[in-house]
N, C-alpha and C positions, 0 to 999 in steps of 0.2 A: 315702270311698273312696281319696281321694288321687291324686296325679299318677302314682305309681309304677306302677299298673297300666296306665294309659294309655301311659306310656313303653315299658312290656313289651310291650304289643300292637302299637304303633308300630314298635318294632324288629323283631318279627317279620314283619309285613305289609311292611315295607321291605326284607325280605331281608337282614337283618344276621346273619351267622353266629353271633355271640356271643349275640344274643338268642333265636334258633331253638334253640340247644343248651341255653341256660338253661330254656327253656319246655319242652323235650323230654327233660330228663334222665331222668325216671322213666317214659317212654313206651316202648312196644314199638318194635322196629325198624321195623314197618310204618308205625306212627304217625310215626315220625322221619322216614322216607323221604318220607312224603306232605308233612309240613311244610317239608322241604327243598326241595320243588318251587317254593317261593316266591322262591329265589335266582334261578331262571331267568326269572321273570316278576314282579319285584318291583312294589309299588306306591309312589308318591309318597304319604307319609303326613304330614299336617299337623294340628297342634292347631287346632281351629276357633276363630276369634275369637269371644269372647262364649260360650265353651263352656258347653254345658248348657241353652242358652236359645233359644228362637224357631226350633227345628226344625233347628239346625246340628250337633247332637250334639257329642260331644267330639272326635272325629276326622274328617277326610275322608281316604279312600283313594282315590287317583286313579291311573288307567292308561289308556293310549290307548283301551282298548275298554269299560271300565266305570268307575263312580265310586260310592262309597257313603259317606253321612253315618253314623257309628258313634257311638252312645251307650255308654259304657262303665260296667258297674256291677260290684260284688264284695259277697260277703256269705259269712258262715260257714253260712249257712242255704241249702238247695237251692231254696227259693222265696223270690221277693222280690215283695211285692205292691206295686202302684203305688198312691200316694195323694197328694194335694195337690200339690207342685211335681212329682212324678215323673210324675203323669197330664197335667199340663200339658206336659211335655217330650215324652211319647208322641203327644199330640194335635197337637203342633206338628210333630213328625217326620213324622206321617201327612199333615198338610196340606201340608206342603212337599214330601213325596214325590209326592203326587197333583198338585200344582200344577206340579212341574218334571219330572215322569216318572222320579223316582228310587227305589231301593228302599232305605230307611233300615234299618240293622241294629241290633241291640243285641248287644254282646259281653259275657257274664256269666261272671265268674270265680269260682268256688267256692274259698275258702281251705281250706287244710289238706288237699287231696286229692292222691293220687298219679296219675301219668298225665297226660292232657290235662285240665287243670282249667278250660279256657275252652269255652264253648258260644255258638253264634251263632243268633241268631232274627232273623227279619224282621219289619218293621211291614208290615200289610196296606196294599196300594197298588193302586188300581184302573187306573191310567194307565200301566202298564208295556208297553214294546214290545221286540223283538228280544231280544237276549241276556239282558237283565234279567228278560224275561217267563219265558224257559226256566229261568232260575236260580230264580225265585220258586216254581216247581213243586217243586224239589228242597230248598229251604232251608225249614225249618219256620217258621211264624209263632208269635208269642207265643201260648200256650195262654190259655183263658178261664176264669175263675171261674165258678161255678154261675149267677152273676147277669150273666155276659156281660162282665165286666171284664178286659182283658188283664192278664197278670202274668208275671213271669220265672220259668220252671220249668226249672231247670238240666237235669234229665233229659229234657225235651222238646226241647232245642236240639241243633243240630248240632256235634259236636266240632271244634275249630278245625282239627285237621289234615286232616279230611275236607272242610271248608270250603275250604282252601288247595288240596288236589288238585283240587276241583270247578272252582276259578276259575283256577287256575294250571297245570293239567295234567290228568292221568288221575285219576278217582275209583275205579279199580279196583286193589286191592292186588296183583293179579297183574301189572299193568304197571309197578309201581314197585319199584325195587331189583333187578330182574332184567332182564338182556339177553340175547336169544337171538342165538347166533352158529352159523352152519353151518360144519362142517368140510370139508375136501377131500373126505371119504368121504360127504358128504350127511347126516351126523348133526347133530342139534341139541343144542347145549350150553347150559346155564343158568348164568350166571355172576353 
């Protein structure tokens, strides 16, 4: 997978303009506007020590109101099945999430796709409260195979731009990139 995709995601979640522009280059205007909201409410994003083991994930995204451990994966395939070490990572993320009241996330990047190539999925966690519980209702969990094993299904995840809009501002495209102004005549202008 490589550290490059971790850096790419870190740069976006940290609200760095250069990183956001690079990721949204082939996105629609609405998707780009949603992603830009992270500049107003950025995260402190650090690479987790011992990345990829014992439930820490690869990145930790921290802000005054929320915190997410994030496991970063990438592939040319839209489905990535967990086995061996990756099942252990998933189980560790789930255990840490439940023990600490966190909502671990998977950030899955599909290589060679135009538009928003990132998808966000959450690890099921039973002990969520407050804002994390509300967010868990909107962020899809990892889909399950026929035998009940979680896997990464890119088409089942939430696009990164929608995730950013959800945690950093408005999730409605009508509230993004448009501001309403009243003129002296009482007319409403959309700019």
